[in-house]
C-alpha positions as CSV (number, residue, x, y, z in Angstrom):
1,M,36.2,-95.4,-94.3
2,L,39.3,-97.0,-94.6
3,F,42.2,-95.2,-97.3
4,R,44.0,-98.0,-98.6
5,S,46.5,-96.0,-100.8
6,L,47.9,-92.5,-101.8
7,V,49.7,-91.8,-104.7
8,L,52.3,-88.8,-105.6
9,L,52.5,-88.4,-109.3
10,N,55.4,-86.0,-111.3
11,P,54.4,-85.6,-115.1
12,G,58.2,-83.7,-115.0
13,I,56.7,-80.8,-116.2
14,H,58.7,-77.8,-115.0
15,V,56.9,-74.7,-113.1
16,S,58.3,-71.6,-112.4
17,T,57.9,-70.8,-108.6
18,G,58.0,-66.9,-109.3
19,E,55.8,-67.1,-112.1
20,A,53.2,-69.4,-110.2
21,Y,53.8,-66.7,-107.2
22,K,53.5,-63.9,-109.6
23,N,49.8,-64.9,-111.3
24,C,48.5,-66.5,-108.0
25,K,45.3,-64.8,-106.4
26,P,45.2,-66.4,-103.2
27,A,41.6,-66.5,-101.1
28,R,40.7,-66.3,-97.7
29,P,39.5,-69.5,-96.2
30,Q,36.5,-69.6,-94.9
31,E,37.0,-72.9,-92.6
32,S,40.5,-73.6,-91.2
33,L,42.3,-76.2,-92.8
34,L,43.4,-77.9,-89.9
35,Q,39.4,-78.0,-88.8
36,I,38.9,-80.1,-91.9
37,I,41.2,-82.3,-91.9
38,E,40.3,-83.3,-88.2
39,N,36.6,-83.1,-88.8
40,L,35.7,-84.4,-92.0
41,P,36.6,-87.8,-94.1
42,P,39.0,-87.1,-97.2
43,E,35.9,-87.4,-99.8
44,K,34.5,-84.4,-98.6
45,W,37.9,-82.4,-98.9
46,K,37.2,-81.7,-102.7
47,S,34.9,-78.7,-102.3
48,K,36.7,-77.5,-99.4
49,I,40.4,-77.9,-99.7
50,I,41.7,-75.4,-102.5
51,N,44.9,-74.8,-103.8
52,D,45.3,-71.8,-104.9
53,F,48.0,-72.0,-107.5
54,E,46.3,-74.6,-109.3
55,N,44.5,-72.4,-111.5
56,N,46.8,-70.5,-113.2
57,V,49.5,-73.7,-113.3
58,F,46.8,-75.6,-115.2
59,L,45.8,-72.9,-117.6
60,K,49.6,-72.3,-118.7
61,H,50.5,-76.8,-118.0
62,P,46.7,-78.2,-118.7
63,Q,48.7,-81.8,-118.6
64,I,48.7,-81.6,-115.1
65,G,45.2,-80.3,-114.4
66,R,44.1,-83.5,-116.7
67,I,46.2,-85.7,-114.1
68,K,44.6,-84.6,-111.3
69,Q,41.0,-85.0,-113.4
70,E,42.1,-88.2,-114.3
71,L,43.2,-89.6,-110.9
72,Y,39.3,-88.5,-109.9
73,E,37.8,-90.2,-112.7
74,A,39.7,-93.4,-111.6
75,G,38.2,-93.3,-108.5
76,A,40.7,-90.8,-106.0
77,V,38.2,-89.6,-103.1
78,F,40.7,-86.7,-102.9
79,S,43.4,-85.3,-105.0
80,L,45.2,-81.6,-105.4
81,M,48.5,-80.2,-107.1
82,S,51.2,-80.1,-104.3
83,G,52.5,-76.5,-103.6
84,S,53.2,-74.5,-107.1
85,G,53.2,-78.0,-109.1
86,S,54.3,-79.8,-110.7
87,S,53.3,-83.3,-108.4
88,V,49.8,-83.9,-107.9
89,Y,48.8,-86.2,-104.8
90,A,45.7,-88.1,-104.6
91,I,44.1,-90.3,-101.8
92,F,42.1,-93.4,-102.8
93,K,40.1,-96.5,-101.2
94,S,41.6,-99.2,-103.2
95,R,45.3,-100.6,-104.0
96,H,44.8,-100.7,-107.8
97,A,43.4,-97.2,-108.6
98,V,46.1,-95.7,-111.1
99,P,45.2,-95.6,-114.1
100,A,48.0,-97.0,-115.8
101,K,48.6,-94.1,-118.2
102,L,49.3,-92.4,-115.2
103,K,51.8,-95.1,-113.8
104,K,54.7,-93.6,-115.5
105,H,54.1,-90.6,-113.6
106,V,54.0,-92.2,-110.1
107,I,57.3,-91.5,-108.3
108,W,55.7,-92.9,-104.9
109,Q,52.9,-94.8,-103.7
110,G,51.8,-96.0,-100.3
111,F,49.4,-98.7,-99.0
112,L,48.0,-99.3,-96.1
């Protein structure tokens, strides 16, 4: 399947990197990230590629978690918070999949 759109959103919420690291409990991946990306299509990444910062950041800043959830509800095949936050990115199959209420947070969008 050809993926047509990659979008990066930033809600303008400050996430303290120090606090994010302090509260992060990283899990050892069961599979190599490179092997997952090479061998599986993006729609299979959701259960395999995890950002260990998300749980604690979403507890403190639930708006960021809602953005990720709304991207999935809008048809994203994969979405993840970038680093320790607050940016979130998503991969879509179509060009016009970003919900109107999230467009104000879009800082970059690329199309194939």
